[in-house]
N, C-alpha and C positions, 0 to 999 in steps of 0.2 A: 715711152710716151712720147707722142710725138709733138712737135711745137705748137700745132694748131689744137693741141689740147690743153696746151698751158694756158692758165689765166693770165691775162696781160698787170701788169704792176704800174705805177705811177712813183717817180721817183722826182724829188725836189734838190737842185743841186746849185749851190752857191759856187762861184770862181771867184777867187781873189790874185791880185797881182794885175800886169799890165795885160787888161781884158779888157780896155774900153779904146776906141780909137785906133783900132789894128785889124778891121774886118770881123771881130770875132763871131757877131751875129750874122753877119752873111755867110761865111764858112761855115758855121754850125748848121744853118740851114742846108746849105749844100752838103754836106756830111749826112745830114738827115734823109735828105733825097735817097741815098744810098741805103736806106736801113726803112723798115716797116714799121715807123716811129710815130707820134702824133704828139703836140704840145705846143711850147713856145719858148722862147728866149727873149731875155729884155735887160737894159741895162739897169740898174738902178743907181739912186742919187749918191751913195756911199763909195762909186767907182768900181763896185763889182758889178757882176752879171749872173741874171737868174737865169736858172733853165727848169721846164717842168715837161719832164717826157714819158711818155706811157708804152709799153709794148711788153713781150714777153721778157723776161727776166734776159736772157741768153742776149738778144737782141740788143737790150739797154746795155748790157755790158759791154758789146761791140761797139756801139753808137758812143759810148763816155771813154771807153780806150781810144777811139780813133779822134777824140776831140782833143783829149789829154795828150795825144801824139803828135797832132799836128800844132799844138800851142805848148809846147814842151817846156819852151825857152820862156814862156809869158807867164804860165798858170801858177801862183806861189802857194795856193791852198786851193783843194777842192773840197767842198762838204758836202756828202750824198745822205739824205736819208728818205725812207720811205715816204708816200704822200697819199691824203686822202683823195679819191676818185670821185670828186665834187663836182665835177665840169666835163663835157663831152666836148673832145675835139677832133675836128674833121680832119685837119693836117698839122703838120709843124709849120710856125710861122713865127715872126718877128713881131714882138709887140713892145708898145711906147710906154 
């Protein structure tokens, strides 16, 4: 089955560790430009970073692997779960 025939999925990811104040969101947007993903990334008040991304599963896997590789020394925990597709995204962006 081709990638175009695969239904996109949405994943919700919480990154914990030293993930704020290091350019995490901006670098994540830069990484997203290399992948056909849509969604957002934002800082949370507790010091973690929330990411919601949508793409075909293999693309999401590569996208998240690239983020994990880029911030290997900073991410202490990465919690990934499937998310409900309750909003349409036009691009991948930073949210406040």
